[in-house]
N, C-alpha and C positions, 0 to 999 in steps of 0.2 A: 411780231408784235403781239397782235391779238392771242396768237397760241400760246406764247410765253405767259401772258398776263392769266389767260385761262387756267394754264398750268400752275402757276403758282397760287392761285386760288384754290383749286382743287387741293394741291399740296397742303394747303393752311387748314382746310377743312377737316381733311384726314389726320392732321397732328391734333386738331382740337377733339376730334371724335376719339382718337386713342388715349389723350389725356384725360378724358370724361370716364373712358372704360376703366382705367388704369387707378383714379383717385376720385371716383365718383361716389364711393362708398366709404370715406374717411369718419365718418359720423357714425359708424356701425361698429358692431363688435360681432364676430362669427368665431365659435370656439368648439372644436369636441375635446372633451375632458373625462377622465375617469373618475368615478365617484364610488368610494369604497363602502361597503357595508358598515351600517351605524354610523355614517358620517352624512356631514352637511356641508355644502360649498356654497358661498355668497359671492355676488360681484357687484360693483358699484359703478355709477354712470352721472357725471353732472349734467344735469338738464336744466334748461330756460324755460320759464313760464312760456305756455302758448306753444310749445313744440309738441309734433307729432311723433309719437314713438309705437314701434310694433316688436313684440315680444313673440319670436317662435321658437319652440323646443320640440324635440324628438329623442326617445330614448332609443340608442342603436342596438346595445346589446347588453345581456344580462338579466336572469331571472323570468320574472313575466313582463318584463319592458315596460316596467310602471316606475314613476317617481313623484315626488311631492313638489310642488313648485309655490311659491309665494312672492308678490311684488308689493313694494312698501314704497311711498314716496320720501320728502326730505324730513316730515314729522312723525314718520313711523306709521302713517295710516295704510292699511291694507287695501290696495287697489285690485290685487288679482291673488286668488287663493285656490288650488287644487289639489286633491289627494290621490294619488295613484294614477296618474295619466302617462298613457304610453306618448302620446304627443298632442299639443295644442298651439294657438295662436292668440294672442289679445293686443288690441290696439288701444291707445288711450292718448289724450292731450294733458302734456304737463300743466298742472292748476298752480304750481308756485316753483321758484327757483330752488334750487339744492341737489344734494346728492342722492338719487335714488337706489334701491336695494332690490335685487332679486336672487332668492336663493332656492337651489336645489337640495332636496335632503331626502337620503336612502336610509333613514334610521329605523324604518319597520323592518328592515330585513337584515337579518342575523348573521348570513354568511355569503350573500351573493352580491358583488360589485356589480355596478353598471358603468355602462358607456353613454355619455348624454351630448349631444348636439344643441347647439341654441345659436340664433342668430338675432342681435338687438339691434334693430333701426332707429338711429335718432335722426328727425328732421325729414325734410323732404328731399329728393334728388335736386342739386343745383341744374338750372337749366343748360342745355348743351350749348347755346351761344348766349352771349351777355345780353345781346338786345333780342332774344327770341320772341319776348312779349310786345313787342313793338305793335303798333298800329298796323303797319303796313305788312303785306304778307310776305312770307320767306321764300326765298328763290327755289328754283328745283333743285338745286344741289343741296342746298341747307334742308330743304324739307327730306331728301332721300337720306341724309346724314341722320336726322332725327328719326326716320323711321329705321334704318340700320341699327342705331342707338338703342333704340326699345326692342328691338328684336334680339339683338345680343344679349341684353338684359334679360330676356325669357330665357334665352339658351342658357344663361348662367344659372338661373333659379332652376332650371328643369335637370342640369347636369349635377347640381347639388342634390335634387329631390332622389334622383336615380342613384347617384352614387351612396346615399343613405339607406336606400332599398336594397341594393347590392350588397352593402355591409351587413346590412339585418338578416338578410337571405342567408349570406355564407355564415353567419354566426349559428342560425339555427341549423344550418346543414351539417356544419361541424359538431355542433352539440348531438344532434340527431346521430351522424355518425360513431360518436364516443360511445352513446347509449347502445347503439346496434353491435358495435365490436365488444363491449363488456357482456351484453347477453349473450353473444355468441360464444365468447371464452366461456361463461357459466354453464351453458348447455352443454358443451363438448365436455367440461369437466362433469359434468352428471351424468351424461353417456358413459363415458369411461368409469365410473365409478359403478355404474348399474351394469356395464358388461363384466366386469371384475368380478361383482357379487354374483353373478349369474353363472359365470365359469366355476367359481369356487364351490358354490352349491351344487351344481352337477356334479363335478368331481366326488363330492361328499356322498352323493347317491351311487355312484359307480366304483368307487374304491374298494379294494379287496380288503377285508377286514384279516388281519393277522390272528391265527388261532392256537392256541399252545396246548400239547397235549402232555400228558404225564403218563409214562409206562411203570406199571405196578410190578415189582419182581416177585418171583416165588419165594 
């Protein structure tokens, strides 16, 4: 009976842990999207007063890997504005209720489109256990679950970071490979033209000139 009760308690804790991992970020928005040249893309989020929010973005591919970013509150007041940033993070606390707007602009680029990733977190993560803030201390199993939960959150953050770094590195490598390929083709074409020109020039030096003779009769 003791083992069965303990096993049921462990199973319940594991279920709570997985539920928090799967649904702990319902108040956040995470997206990777294409931003064409001369374009502007805006997103909207309803936020209540006193809520702590964090906006993090990074340009994954395109051009010089930079973009304009602007964040406004419900009344249109600018809370954050940066020009031609590759990546940045901004944390604020909502001073009023309403719909907040954040925009990414690539209007300064005439022919290069960008791939932009952003993560907009609204509010704090809910506690792993409903009575986590109780006066009494957590049990050893509950403390272990909280530690695992925090560690897995860090793993997810690191995975996202390294996926972005990998995508950015792959994009740069493909761009460099394309440039090297075109440069090699250009060099091969120039070498072929120079070689043919040299052969034609040398043949003109050593070719026999036809001469015509006129015989005068008596």
